[in-house]
C-alpha positions as CSV (number, residue, x, y, z in Angstrom):
1,M,22.0,-20.4,34.1
2,R,19.3,-18.0,35.0
3,I,20.5,-15.5,32.4
4,R,20.6,-18.3,29.9
5,A,17.1,-19.4,30.7
6,L,15.9,-15.8,30.2
7,I,17.7,-15.6,26.8
8,I,16.1,-18.8,25.7
9,R,12.7,-17.6,26.8
10,I,13.0,-14.3,24.8
11,L,14.3,-16.2,21.7
12,R,11.4,-18.6,21.9
13,Q,9.0,-15.7,22.3
14,F,10.3,-14.0,19.2
15,L,10.3,-17.2,17.2
16,H,6.7,-17.9,18.0
17,D,5.8,-14.3,16.9
18,K,6.5,-14.8,13.2
19,R,4.9,-11.4,12.4
20,T,7.5,-9.5,14.5
21,V,10.4,-11.5,13.0
22,A,9.2,-10.8,9.5
23,L,8.6,-7.1,10.3
24,M,12.1,-6.7,11.7
25,I,13.5,-8.0,8.4
26,A,11.0,-6.8,5.8
27,A,10.1,-3.3,7.1
28,P,13.7,-1.8,7.0
29,I,14.2,-3.4,3.5
30,L,10.9,-1.9,2.3
31,I,11.6,1.6,3.7
32,L,15.2,1.7,2.4
33,S,14.0,0.5,-1.0
34,L,11.4,3.2,-1.1
35,M,14.0,5.9,-0.1
36,Y,16.3,4.7,-2.8
37,L,13.7,4.8,-5.4
38,V,12.4,8.2,-4.3
39,F,15.6,10.0,-3.7
40,N,17.6,8.3,-6.4
41,G,15.2,9.2,-9.1
42,D,15.8,11.3,-12.2
43,L,16.7,15.0,-11.9
44,Y,13.7,17.2,-12.4
45,H,13.7,19.1,-15.6
46,P,11.3,22.1,-15.6
47,K,8.5,22.3,-18.1
48,I,8.6,25.7,-19.7
49,G,6.2,27.1,-22.3
50,T,7.2,29.6,-24.9
51,V,5.0,32.1,-26.7
52,Q,6.4,33.4,-29.9
53,V,9.9,33.8,-28.6
54,P,13.0,33.7,-30.9
55,E,14.2,30.2,-31.7
56,A,17.5,31.1,-30.1
57,I,15.8,31.4,-26.7
58,A,13.9,28.1,-27.1
59,S,17.0,26.3,-28.2
60,S,19.0,27.6,-25.2
61,L,16.3,26.4,-22.9
62,S,16.3,22.9,-24.5
63,R,20.1,22.7,-24.3
64,N,19.8,23.4,-20.5
65,Q,17.4,20.3,-20.3
66,A,14.1,22.1,-20.0
67,Q,11.0,20.5,-21.4
68,V,9.9,23.1,-23.8
69,A,6.4,23.4,-25.1
70,Q,5.4,26.1,-27.7
71,Y,2.1,28.0,-27.6
72,D,0.7,30.4,-30.1
73,T,-0.9,32.7,-27.6
74,V,-0.4,33.9,-24.1
75,E,-4.0,32.7,-23.3
76,A,-3.1,29.1,-24.3
77,A,0.0,29.2,-22.2
78,E,-1.9,30.6,-19.3
79,D,-4.4,27.7,-19.5
80,A,-1.6,25.2,-19.5
81,L,-0.1,26.9,-16.5
82,V,-3.4,26.9,-14.6
83,S,-3.8,23.1,-15.3
84,R,-0.1,22.6,-14.2
85,K,1.0,21.1,-17.5
86,I,3.9,23.5,-17.4
87,D,5.8,25.2,-14.5
88,A,6.2,28.5,-16.3
89,Y,6.0,30.2,-19.6
90,I,8.0,32.9,-21.2
91,H,7.1,35.6,-23.7
92,L,8.6,38.9,-24.8
93,K,7.4,42.4,-24.1
94,G,9.6,44.4,-26.4
95,T,13.0,42.9,-25.7
96,V,12.3,42.0,-22.1
97,P,11.5,38.4,-21.4
98,Q,8.4,38.1,-19.2
99,V,8.2,34.9,-17.2
100,R,5.0,33.7,-15.7
101,M,5.5,31.1,-12.9
102,E,3.0,28.6,-11.5
103,G,4.6,29.2,-8.1
104,S,2.9,26.7,-5.9
105,D,6.0,24.6,-5.5
106,P,9.1,26.7,-4.4
107,S,11.5,23.9,-5.5
108,K,10.1,23.9,-9.0
109,S,10.2,27.7,-9.1
110,R,13.8,27.7,-8.1
111,S,14.6,25.1,-10.8
112,V,13.0,27.4,-13.4
113,V,14.9,30.5,-12.2
114,I,18.2,28.6,-12.2
115,L,17.6,27.3,-15.7
116,L,16.7,30.7,-17.0
117,Q,19.8,32.2,-15.5
118,R,21.9,29.7,-17.3
119,S,20.2,30.5,-20.6
120,M,20.6,34.2,-20.1
121,Q,24.3,33.7,-19.3
122,E,24.7,31.7,-22.5
123,Q,23.2,34.6,-24.5
124,N,25.1,37.3,-22.7
125,S,28.4,35.4,-23.3
126,G,27.6,35.5,-27.0
127,N,26.8,31.9,-27.6
128,T,23.4,32.9,-28.9
129,Q,21.9,36.3,-29.7
130,G,18.6,37.8,-28.9
131,P,16.4,39.8,-31.3
132,A,18.3,42.4,-33.4
133,G,21.6,40.7,-32.5
134,T,21.7,42.0,-29.0
135,A,21.8,40.1,-25.7
136,P,18.4,39.9,-24.1
137,S,17.4,41.9,-21.0
138,A,17.1,40.3,-17.6
139,P,13.7,38.5,-17.3
140,V,10.8,39.8,-15.3
141,F,9.1,37.2,-13.1
142,D,5.4,37.1,-12.3
143,Y,3.6,34.4,-10.2
144,L,0.2,32.7,-10.7
145,H,0.3,31.4,-7.1
146,G,2.5,32.5,-4.2
147,S,5.5,34.8,-4.8
148,S,9.3,34.8,-4.9
149,D,9.2,35.0,-1.0
150,M,7.1,31.8,-0.7
151,A,8.8,29.5,1.9
152,S,9.1,25.7,1.5
153,F,7.0,25.3,4.6
154,D,4.1,27.0,2.8
155,S,4.3,24.3,0.2
156,F,4.9,21.4,2.6
157,G,2.4,22.6,5.2
158,P,-0.8,21.3,3.6
159,V,0.8,17.9,3.1
160,L,2.1,17.8,6.7
161,I,-1.5,18.6,7.9
162,G,-2.7,15.6,6.1
163,V,0.1,13.4,7.2
164,F,-0.4,14.1,10.9
165,A,-4.2,14.0,10.8
166,F,-4.1,10.6,9.0
167,F,-1.3,9.1,11.2
168,F,-2.7,9.9,14.7
169,V,-6.3,9.0,13.8
170,F,-5.2,5.7,12.2
171,L,-3.1,4.8,15.3
172,I,-5.5,5.9,18.0
173,S,-8.6,4.4,16.4
174,G,-6.9,1.1,15.6
175,I,-5.6,0.7,19.2
176,S,-8.9,1.8,20.7
177,F,-10.9,-0.6,18.7
178,L,-8.4,-3.3,19.5
179,K,-8.8,-2.7,23.2
180,E,-12.6,-3.0,22.8
181,R,-12.0,-6.5,21.3
182,T,-9.3,-7.7,23.7
183,S,-11.2,-6.5,26.7
184,G,-14.3,-8.5,25.7
185,T,-16.5,-5.5,25.1
186,L,-16.9,-6.2,21.4
187,E,-17.8,-9.8,22.0
188,R,-20.5,-8.8,24.5
189,L,-21.9,-6.3,21.9
190,L,-21.9,-9.1,19.3
191,A,-23.9,-11.2,21.6
192,T,-26.7,-8.6,21.6
193,P,-29.3,-8.2,18.8
194,L,-27.1,-5.4,17.3
195,R,-26.1,-6.1,13.7
196,R,-22.5,-5.8,12.6
197,W,-23.1,-2.7,10.5
198,E,-24.8,-1.0,13.5
199,I,-21.7,-1.7,15.7
200,V,-19.3,-0.4,13.0
201,A,-21.5,2.7,12.4
202,G,-21.7,3.4,16.1
203,Y,-17.9,3.2,16.6
204,I,-17.2,5.2,13.5
205,A,-19.7,7.9,14.6
206,G,-18.4,8.0,18.1
207,F,-14.7,8.3,17.1
208,G,-15.8,10.6,14.3
209,L,-16.8,13.3,16.8
210,F,-13.3,13.4,18.1
211,T,-11.9,13.4,14.5
212,M,-14.1,16.4,13.8
213,L,-12.7,18.3,16.8
214,Q,-9.2,17.3,15.7
215,A,-9.8,18.7,12.2
216,V,-11.0,22.0,13.5
217,M,-8.0,22.4,15.9
218,I,-5.4,21.4,13.3
219,A,-6.8,23.7,10.6
220,W,-7.2,26.6,13.0
221,Y,-3.8,26.3,14.5
222,S,-2.0,25.8,11.2
223,I,-3.6,28.8,9.5
224,H,-4.1,31.3,12.3
225,V,-1.2,30.5,14.7
226,L,1.6,29.1,12.4
227,G,0.5,31.4,9.6
228,M,0.4,28.8,6.8
229,M,-0.6,30.2,3.4
230,M,-4.4,30.2,3.0
231,N,-5.9,31.4,-0.3
232,G,-9.0,29.3,-0.4
233,S,-12.0,28.5,1.8
234,F,-11.4,27.5,5.4
235,W,-14.5,25.3,5.2
236,Y,-13.1,23.3,2.3
237,V,-10.0,22.7,4.4
238,L,-12.1,21.4,7.3
239,L,-14.0,19.1,4.9
240,I,-10.8,17.6,3.5
241,I,-9.2,17.1,6.9
242,L,-12.4,15.5,8.2
243,L,-12.7,13.1,5.3
244,L,-9.0,12.2,5.5
245,S,-9.5,11.5,9.2
246,M,-12.6,9.4,8.5
247,T,-10.6,7.4,6.0
248,A,-7.8,6.9,8.5
249,L,-10.5,6.0,11.2
250,S,-12.2,3.3,9.1
251,F,-8.9,2.0,7.8
252,G,-7.4,1.8,11.3
253,T,-10.4,0.0,12.8
254,F,-10.3,-2.5,9.9
255,L,-6.6,-3.4,10.3
256,S,-7.1,-3.7,14.0
257,A,-9.1,-6.9,13.3
258,F,-5.8,-8.5,12.2
259,A,-3.8,-7.5,15.3
260,N,-3.9,-9.3,18.7
261,S,-2.1,-6.6,20.7
262,E,-1.2,-2.9,20.6
263,F,2.3,-3.8,19.6
264,Q,1.1,-5.6,16.5
265,M,-1.1,-2.6,15.7
266,V,2.0,-0.4,15.8
267,Q,3.7,-2.8,13.4
268,F,1.4,-1.6,10.7
269,I,3.0,1.9,10.8
270,P,6.0,1.1,8.6
271,L,3.9,-0.9,6.2
272,V,0.9,1.5,5.9
273,I,1.9,5.0,7.0
274,V,5.5,5.4,5.8
275,P,4.8,4.5,2.1
276,Q,2.0,7.0,2.1
277,V,4.3,9.7,3.3
278,F,6.6,9.1,0.4
279,F,3.8,9.3,-2.2
280,S,1.8,12.1,-0.5
281,G,3.5,14.9,-2.5
282,L,6.0,15.7,0.3
283,F,8.6,14.6,-2.2
284,D,8.5,15.4,-5.9
285,L,6.7,12.6,-7.7
286,D,7.7,13.9,-11.1
287,S,11.3,12.8,-10.5
288,M,10.3,9.3,-9.8
289,S,10.2,6.5,-12.3
290,S,6.8,6.3,-14.1
291,W,6.3,2.7,-13.0
292,L,6.7,3.7,-9.4
293,R,4.6,6.9,-9.7
294,W,1.4,5.0,-10.2
295,L,1.5,3.7,-6.6
296,S,0.5,7.2,-5.4
297,H,-3.0,6.6,-6.9
298,I,-3.7,3.9,-4.3
299,M,-2.6,6.0,-1.3
300,P,-5.5,7.9,0.5
301,L,-3.1,10.5,1.8
302,K,-2.1,11.6,-1.7
303,Y,-5.7,12.7,-2.5
304,G,-6.1,14.6,0.8
305,A,-2.7,16.3,0.3
306,D,-3.5,17.3,-3.3
307,A,-6.9,18.7,-2.3
308,L,-5.4,20.7,0.6
309,R,-2.7,22.2,-1.6
310,N,-5.3,23.2,-4.2
311,V,-7.3,25.1,-1.6
312,M,-4.6,26.5,0.7
313,I,-2.0,27.4,-1.9
314,R,-3.8,27.8,-5.2
315,G,-7.0,29.1,-3.8
316,Q,-9.2,26.9,-5.9
317,G,-12.7,25.9,-5.3
318,W,-15.0,22.8,-5.4
319,S,-14.3,21.9,-9.0
320,S,-10.6,21.3,-8.3
321,I,-11.1,19.2,-5.1
322,A,-14.4,17.3,-6.0
323,A,-12.6,14.2,-7.4
324,D,-10.3,14.0,-4.3
325,V,-13.3,14.4,-2.0
326,Y,-15.3,11.7,-3.7
327,V,-12.3,9.3,-3.6
328,L,-11.8,9.9,0.1
329,L,-15.5,9.4,0.8
330,G,-15.5,6.2,-1.3
331,L,-12.5,4.9,0.6
332,S,-14.2,5.6,3.9
333,V,-17.3,3.7,2.9
334,F,-15.2,0.8,1.5
335,F,-13.3,0.4,4.7
336,M,-16.4,0.6,6.7
337,A,-17.9,-2.2,4.6
338,A,-14.7,-4.2,5.1
339,N,-15.0,-3.7,8.9
340,V,-18.5,-5.3,8.8
341,L,-17.1,-8.3,6.9
342,A,-14.1,-8.5,9.3
343,L,-16.5,-8.9,12.2
344,R,-17.8,-12.2,10.7
345,K,-15.0,-14.1,12.3
346,H,-16.4,-13.1,15.7
347,R,-20.0,-13.8,15.0
348,R,-22.1,-15.0,12.1
349,I,-25.5,-13.5,11.7
């Protein structure tokens, strides 16, 4: 009887917590659906440019399912490579194919190499012929970013920095702000002449000092201890991590207004953090369906990861990260304003 009473109490507790019941059903379905859509997408077909190569080579690349774009000059192909419209371009130096790779994503580089090997095998087997009726020579590879020895961790590293910075700041700030509310500290502050925006600004600035320290430690450890590839400015990396952390900070404190316990705050993780990981660039977005790919544009983590890759891997400067920086700054301001509005349910001024 006592066990039965305990079972009934637990069941009633769960039934009264409709959010937990819904999360237990909805969260696994959501995550499994995202995994299906991400990992069951189309196969990636490399985008390869050609510069005045024989039609036989271009046809062979197309037959092997490459997306072939033709350019009149090497300079035009180089511009397309820099802007990442193509993954590589090929031109001939005598009879030797010269392949220039973008190189910042090792998985795409491997796809290009495998595809070119297939095309060369076709030509060497006599299905097609190169210039002057002879099989072409083995291609020579050159890299815009990275090298043939670039590890996958070098490509994923900047994204992982963004993921961990965002996740831990979101969780800690949300739970900390929730404790301020549940302990009565926030209500006492609201009873003072302080305005809502002053309270929000004070909390954001206070937590922001710790996020700044976190940004410095993560960036330093990743680059100088783990040896992540670093081709750009260390200060830009710090700026991006700091802004990403500030976005997570303001977002976490905003969502904490809709939670009544630390457990409910943790419940936001599968709904807020996990989808952002899928769309952050950790997995290839180009292989996703186009209708699904647009979701990445509403994920803050995607902008931070893109900016970190541009700086750390591609060595680019302000012009390449300015848009991402402004988006992250705008999101921080937006969530701070949302925090001010969320405090209205505690006190009207």
